[in-house]
C-alpha positions as CSV (number, residue, x, y, z in Angstrom):
1,M,24.0,22.3,-7.1
2,P,19.5,22.5,-7.4
3,D,18.4,22.6,-5.0
4,V,15.8,20.2,-4.3
5,R,12.9,19.7,-1.9
6,R,11.4,15.9,-1.5
7,G,10.6,12.4,1.5
8,L,13.1,11.3,1.6
9,I,13.9,7.0,2.1
10,I,16.3,7.5,5.3
11,V,17.5,3.7,6.4
12,N,19.2,3.6,10.5
13,T,21.1,-0.1,10.2
14,G,23.8,-2.2,11.7
15,P,24.7,-3.4,14.8
16,G,24.9,-1.1,17.8
17,K,23.0,1.0,19.3
18,G,21.4,3.8,19.2
19,K,18.7,3.0,15.5
20,T,15.0,3.8,17.1
21,T,16.8,6.7,18.9
22,A,17.9,8.6,16.0
23,A,14.2,7.8,14.0
24,M,13.3,9.5,17.3
25,G,15.6,12.9,18.1
26,T,14.5,13.1,14.3
27,A,11.0,13.4,14.4
28,L,11.3,15.3,17.3
29,R,13.1,18.1,15.5
30,A,10.9,17.5,12.9
31,V,7.7,18.2,15.7
32,G,9.5,21.7,16.3
33,Q,9.4,22.1,12.5
34,G,6.0,22.1,12.6
35,M,5.5,18.0,11.1
36,R,3.3,15.6,11.9
37,V,5.0,12.1,13.1
38,L,4.0,9.0,13.3
39,M,6.0,5.9,14.5
40,L,5.0,2.0,13.9
41,Q,6.4,-0.2,16.7
42,F,6.5,-3.9,14.4
43,L,8.2,-5.6,16.7
44,K,7.8,-4.0,19.9
45,G,4.2,-4.2,22.2
46,S,5.2,-6.1,24.9
47,W,7.0,-4.0,26.6
48,H,6.9,0.1,28.4
49,Y,9.1,2.1,27.2
50,G,10.2,5.8,28.0
51,E,9.1,7.2,25.0
52,L,5.6,5.6,24.5
53,D,4.7,8.3,27.4
54,A,7.2,11.6,26.2
55,V,5.1,11.5,23.0
56,K,2.4,12.3,24.1
57,A,3.3,15.6,25.6
58,F,2.7,16.2,20.9
59,G,-0.4,15.4,20.7
60,D,-1.5,14.9,16.9
61,R,1.3,16.2,16.1
62,F,3.4,12.3,17.4
63,L,1.8,9.7,17.4
64,M,3.4,6.5,18.6
65,K,2.0,2.4,18.4
66,Q,3.5,-1.3,19.0
67,M,2.1,-2.8,16.3
68,G,3.6,-6.2,18.0
69,R,4.1,-8.7,21.6
70,G,7.7,-8.0,21.6
71,F,10.5,-10.4,21.7
72,V,10.3,-12.6,18.6
73,K,11.5,-15.8,18.0
74,V,13.8,-16.4,15.2
75,G,17.3,-18.7,13.7
76,A,15.6,-21.8,13.2
77,E,12.7,-22.5,13.9
78,K,9.7,-20.7,11.3
79,P,8.2,-17.1,13.6
80,D,4.7,-17.3,14.7
81,P,2.6,-17.0,12.5
82,E,0.8,-14.5,15.2
83,D,3.3,-12.3,14.6
84,V,3.7,-12.9,11.3
85,R,0.1,-11.9,11.5
86,L,0.8,-8.6,13.8
87,V,3.4,-6.7,11.3
88,E,1.6,-7.9,7.6
89,E,-0.9,-6.0,9.9
90,A,1.7,-3.5,11.1
91,W,2.9,-3.5,7.6
92,A,-0.5,-2.4,5.3
93,E,-1.5,0.9,8.3
94,G,1.9,2.0,7.6
95,A,1.5,1.6,3.9
96,L,-2.3,3.6,4.2
97,A,-0.7,5.8,6.4
98,I,2.7,6.8,4.4
99,N,-0.4,7.4,1.3
100,S,-2.8,8.7,3.6
101,R,-0.5,12.7,3.2
102,K,-1.6,13.5,6.8
103,W,1.6,12.3,8.5
104,D,4.7,14.9,7.1
105,L,7.7,12.0,9.0
106,I,7.1,8.2,9.1
107,I,8.9,5.7,10.9
108,L,9.0,2.3,10.4
109,D,10.5,1.0,13.6
110,E,12.4,-2.5,13.3
111,I,10.7,-3.3,10.2
112,N,14.2,-3.9,8.7
113,Y,14.0,-7.3,11.2
114,A,10.4,-8.1,10.3
115,I,11.7,-8.2,6.4
116,S,15.3,-10.3,7.6
117,Y,13.2,-12.8,9.7
118,G,11.4,-13.4,6.1
119,M,8.1,-11.8,8.0
120,L,7.4,-9.6,5.2
121,D,8.3,-8.9,1.1
122,P,10.9,-6.7,0.5
123,A,9.9,-5.9,-2.6
124,K,6.0,-4.8,-1.3
125,V,7.7,-2.0,0.7
126,A,10.2,-0.8,-1.8
127,E,7.6,-0.8,-4.8
128,I,4.9,1.3,-1.2
129,L,8.5,3.7,-1.0
130,K,9.1,4.1,-4.6
131,N,5.2,5.6,-5.2
132,R,4.6,8.0,-2.3
133,P,3.6,11.1,-1.8
134,P,6.4,13.3,-2.9
135,M,7.4,14.9,0.5
136,V,6.4,12.4,3.0
137,H,9.5,11.5,4.7
138,V,10.0,7.2,6.0
139,I,12.2,6.4,7.9
140,L,13.3,2.7,8.1
141,T,15.3,1.0,11.7
142,G,16.0,-2.9,12.4
143,R,20.0,-4.5,11.5
144,N,19.5,-6.1,8.5
145,A,18.9,-3.8,5.9
146,H,17.9,-5.6,2.4
147,P,19.8,-4.4,-0.6
148,I,16.3,-2.9,-2.1
149,I,15.9,-0.9,0.9
150,V,19.1,0.2,1.0
151,E,19.4,0.5,-2.6
152,L,16.0,2.6,-2.6
153,A,16.9,5.3,0.1
154,D,18.6,8.6,0.2
155,T,20.5,8.3,3.3
156,V,21.7,5.0,5.5
157,T,23.0,5.2,8.5
158,E,24.8,1.8,10.5
159,M,25.4,1.7,13.2
160,R,28.5,-0.3,14.7
161,Q,29.4,-1.0,18.5
162,V,32.2,-0.8,19.6
163,K,31.1,-2.0,23.4
164,H,28.4,-1.7,25.5
165,A,27.7,-2.0,29.1
166,Y,25.7,-4.7,29.3
167,E,29.0,-6.5,28.3
168,K,30.3,-5.4,31.7
169,G,27.5,-6.4,33.0
170,V,25.1,-3.4,33.6
171,E,21.6,-3.8,33.3
172,A,19.8,-1.5,30.7
173,Q,19.2,2.2,32.5
174,R,15.9,3.6,32.5
175,G,15.6,6.3,30.6
176,I,18.9,5.7,28.3
177,E,17.9,2.1,26.9
178,Y,14.4,2.0,28.2
């Protein structure tokens, strides 16, 4: 098998816990190898997570930006136009970052939710991913990864929940869930 080196498209999806955490682990590995990492959080924005403080230790090698307002209403209702606008802004920044050659790894956290909620066109995302610079790695997280994104990806991991402490009434734990 030939030794092929190129940027990868990685998708962390599924109903289980750990999609963002797995992306952060890859980011930590990348920074340790001297790479520059950008993480854009498409929906998160109103809560303070421990990782926001942790990445500051890496200086300009790891930048994490919350681009949303927090929880997004979905279901029978259409998403709030303000949330759609924020997703569009996050995607515009993500698309520019992918093509900027400034970052080695770009994490588009919760972008799969934005796509599955109809807030972002998967074809637009796929087009940028297909035409990105050759050594740019991109990780897309969130449940319900769109088939177009799954087909385009090099690696897809589906997190499956077997059980969760929440089911026993255990609240989210500092340092574990946030």
